[in-house]
C-alpha positions as CSV (number, residue, x, y, z in Angstrom):
1,X,145.0,95.5,133.3
2,X,143.2,92.9,135.5
3,X,140.2,95.3,135.7
4,X,140.0,95.4,131.9
5,X,140.1,91.6,131.7
6,X,137.4,91.4,134.4
7,X,135.1,93.8,132.5
8,X,135.6,91.9,129.3
9,X,134.8,88.6,131.0
10,X,131.6,90.1,132.6
11,X,130.3,91.3,129.2
12,X,131.2,88.0,127.6
13,X,129.0,86.2,130.2
14,X,126.2,88.6,129.6
15,X,126.4,88.1,125.9
16,X,126.3,84.3,126.2
17,X,123.4,84.4,128.6
18,X,121.4,86.9,126.5
19,X,121.8,84.9,123.3
20,X,121.1,81.4,124.5
21,X,118.1,79.7,126.0
22,X,114.6,81.2,126.4
23,X,114.4,84.9,126.7
24,X,112.0,86.3,129.4
25,X,111.7,89.3,127.1
26,X,110.4,87.5,124.1
27,X,106.7,86.6,123.8
28,X,104.9,83.5,122.2
29,X,107.9,81.2,122.6
30,X,107.3,77.5,121.9
31,X,109.2,74.3,121.6
32,X,107.2,73.3,118.6
33,X,108.2,74.3,115.1
34,X,106.0,77.1,113.6
35,X,105.8,76.9,109.9
36,X,106.0,79.9,107.6
37,X,103.0,78.5,105.8
38,X,100.9,79.9,103.0
39,X,97.3,80.7,103.8
40,X,94.5,80.1,101.4
41,X,92.3,83.0,100.4
42,X,89.2,81.3,101.8
43,X,90.7,80.9,105.3
44,X,91.0,84.7,105.8
45,X,87.3,85.3,106.0
46,X,86.3,86.1,109.5
47,X,83.5,83.9,111.1
48,X,81.2,85.4,113.7
49,X,81.9,84.4,117.3
50,X,79.9,84.6,120.5
51,X,80.1,88.1,122.1
52,X,80.6,89.8,118.7
53,X,78.6,92.9,118.2
54,X,76.8,93.2,114.8
55,X,75.3,96.2,113.0
56,X,72.2,94.9,111.2
57,X,70.4,97.1,108.7
58,X,67.1,96.4,107.0
59,X,66.8,98.4,103.9
60,X,63.5,99.9,102.9
61,X,62.5,100.0,99.2
62,X,59.6,102.4,98.3
63,X,56.2,100.6,98.6
64,X,57.8,97.3,99.8
65,X,58.3,97.7,103.5
66,X,55.8,99.8,105.5
67,X,56.9,102.7,107.7
68,X,55.3,100.9,110.7
69,X,57.5,97.9,110.1
70,X,60.6,100.0,109.7
71,X,59.9,102.0,112.8
72,X,59.4,98.8,114.8
73,X,62.7,97.3,113.5
74,X,64.6,100.6,114.2
75,X,63.2,100.9,117.7
76,X,64.2,97.3,118.6
77,X,67.7,97.4,117.2
78,X,70.3,98.8,119.5
79,X,72.3,101.6,117.7
80,X,75.4,100.2,119.4
81,X,74.8,96.9,117.7
82,X,73.2,93.5,118.4
83,X,75.2,91.2,120.7
84,X,75.7,87.6,119.7
85,X,74.9,85.6,122.8
86,X,76.9,82.7,124.2
87,X,75.0,80.1,122.2
88,X,75.6,82.1,118.9
89,X,72.2,83.6,118.4
90,X,70.9,87.2,117.9
91,X,67.3,88.2,118.5
92,X,65.7,90.4,115.9
93,X,62.2,92.0,115.4
94,X,59.6,89.9,113.5
95,X,61.8,86.9,113.1
96,X,63.0,86.2,116.6
97,X,66.3,84.3,117.2
98,X,68.7,83.6,114.4
99,X,71.9,81.6,114.7
100,X,74.8,83.5,113.2
101,X,77.9,82.0,114.9
102,X,80.4,80.5,112.5
103,X,79.0,82.6,109.5
104,X,80.8,85.3,107.6
105,X,79.1,88.7,107.3
106,X,77.7,87.9,103.9
107,X,76.4,84.5,105.0
108,X,74.8,86.0,108.1
109,X,73.1,88.7,106.0
110,X,71.8,86.1,103.5
111,X,70.4,84.0,106.4
112,X,68.6,86.9,108.0
113,X,67.4,88.2,104.7
114,X,65.9,84.8,103.9
115,X,63.9,84.8,107.1
116,X,62.7,88.3,106.6
117,X,61.4,87.3,103.1
118,X,58.8,85.2,104.8
119,X,57.5,88.3,106.5
120,X,58.2,91.1,104.1
121,X,58.4,91.7,100.3
122,X,61.9,91.8,98.9
123,X,63.8,93.0,102.0
124,X,67.5,93.8,101.8
125,X,69.7,93.1,104.9
126,X,73.2,94.4,105.6
127,X,75.4,92.9,108.4
128,X,78.7,94.3,109.7
129,X,80.8,93.1,112.6
130,X,81.4,96.2,114.8
131,X,84.1,95.1,117.1
132,X,86.7,94.4,114.3
133,X,90.2,95.1,115.5
134,X,93.7,93.6,115.6
135,X,96.3,93.9,118.3
136,X,99.9,94.8,117.4
137,X,102.7,94.1,120.0
138,X,106.4,94.0,120.1
139,X,108.9,96.0,118.1
140,X,106.7,98.7,116.6
141,X,106.8,102.3,117.5
142,X,103.2,102.4,118.8
143,X,101.9,99.1,120.3
144,X,98.1,98.8,120.8
145,X,94.8,98.2,119.2
146,X,94.2,98.9,115.5
147,X,90.6,99.2,114.5
148,X,89.5,97.6,111.3
149,X,87.3,100.1,109.4
150,X,87.0,97.7,106.5
151,X,86.4,94.0,106.3
152,X,90.1,93.2,105.6
153,X,93.4,94.7,106.4
154,X,96.9,93.6,105.4
155,X,99.9,93.1,107.8
156,X,101.7,96.0,106.2
157,X,98.7,98.3,106.9
158,X,98.5,97.2,110.6
159,X,102.3,97.9,111.0
160,X,101.9,101.3,109.3
161,X,99.0,102.2,111.7
162,X,101.4,101.2,114.6
163,X,104.1,103.7,113.5
164,X,106.3,101.2,111.6
165,X,108.9,98.8,112.8
166,X,111.7,99.7,115.2
167,X,115.4,99.2,114.4
168,X,115.4,96.2,116.7
169,X,112.5,94.4,114.9
170,X,113.0,90.9,113.4
171,X,111.6,91.4,109.9
172,X,111.8,87.9,108.6
173,X,109.6,86.2,111.2
174,X,106.6,88.3,112.2
175,X,104.2,86.2,114.3
176,X,100.4,86.3,113.7
177,X,98.1,84.5,116.1
178,X,94.5,83.8,114.9
179,X,91.5,82.2,116.4
180,X,88.8,80.3,114.5
181,X,85.5,79.1,116.0
182,X,86.0,75.6,114.6
183,X,89.8,75.2,114.4
184,X,90.8,77.0,117.5
185,X,94.0,79.0,117.8
186,X,96.7,78.9,115.1
187,X,100.1,80.6,114.7
188,X,101.8,81.5,111.5
189,X,105.0,83.4,110.7
190,X,105.5,85.9,107.8
191,X,108.8,86.8,106.3
192,X,108.6,90.5,105.2
193,X,112.0,90.5,103.7
194,X,111.4,87.8,101.0
195,X,109.0,88.6,98.3
196,X,109.0,85.1,96.9
197,X,107.7,83.5,100.1
198,X,104.8,86.0,100.5
199,X,101.3,85.7,99.1
200,X,98.3,88.0,99.4
201,X,96.4,85.7,101.7
202,X,99.3,85.3,104.1
203,X,99.4,89.0,104.6
204,X,95.7,89.4,105.3
205,X,94.6,89.9,108.9
206,X,91.3,88.9,110.4
207,X,89.5,90.6,113.4
208,X,91.0,89.7,116.7
209,X,94.3,88.7,115.2
210,X,97.4,89.3,117.3
211,X,100.5,90.6,115.5
212,X,103.8,90.2,117.4
213,X,107.0,91.6,116.0
214,X,109.9,89.9,117.7
215,X,113.0,91.6,119.0
216,X,116.4,90.8,117.4
217,X,119.3,89.2,119.3
218,X,120.9,92.5,119.8
219,X,117.8,93.9,121.6
220,X,117.8,90.8,123.9
221,X,121.5,91.3,124.6
222,X,120.9,95.0,125.5
223,X,118.1,94.0,127.9
224,X,120.2,91.3,129.5
225,X,123.2,93.6,129.8
226,X,121.1,96.3,131.4
227,X,119.8,93.8,134.0
228,X,123.3,92.5,134.8
229,X,125.2,95.9,134.8
230,X,122.6,97.8,136.9
231,X,124.2,96.6,140.2
232,X,127.7,97.5,138.9
233,X,126.4,101.0,137.9
234,X,124.9,101.4,141.4
235,X,128.2,100.4,143.1
236,X,130.2,102.6,140.8
237,X,127.9,105.6,141.7
238,X,128.3,104.9,145.4
239,X,132.1,104.4,145.3
240,X,132.8,107.4,143.0
241,X,132.7,110.1,145.8
242,X,135.1,108.0,148.0
243,X,137.5,107.5,145.1
244,X,137.4,111.2,144.3
245,X,138.1,112.1,148.0
246,X,141.0,109.7,148.2
247,X,142.5,111.0,144.9
248,X,142.2,114.6,146.2
249,X,143.7,113.8,149.6
250,X,146.7,112.4,147.8
């Protein structure tokens, strides 16, 4: 009977330890309150950052841009994209350095196109950020990098690409970490269980966002109990043969 009480006491201590205080298992912990704030539609547009890689295309309309100019442009543009340098500039044929940091894809295309209009007749420019991706961590079935094949992706799409949520996922407080060239890093939480608190903009992800699905209290308890019961399991495994021999000898 004493052994039963002892085992119950051990598991009670494990439960209390696993459910209180900071968990070493849980990421992105902070003492500050993180609001489940609504995000405006304008704030979800990604702004180009240093070290981004851009695909820049100069369209040729018949009779407007000579084959020689197009060949020169194509030869001087890396097929793997143009790298935005540390100061926020890209270097392009005919027009030289152009500052694109802090601009959206559309704004960058308009700026580059305006500069080419000084050299060419009615040029058309297309800009795309090539290294668009988000990172999904935590209680999903497939953690890792999700490539953005389009300009925008929703939180639900990113979770779907990651194999969906696990049974231990906290669904009412999914953490999204974003970085803005002007505002720096920001954290927001999204409740996927309450339709009334969601809006379209809050669910939109930007390139380089980090999505973290937190573990529930039961998962933290299981991890804590595994850490504490491992020594007991080892001792039990070692003692088992001796107990068996003693039992047989009697």
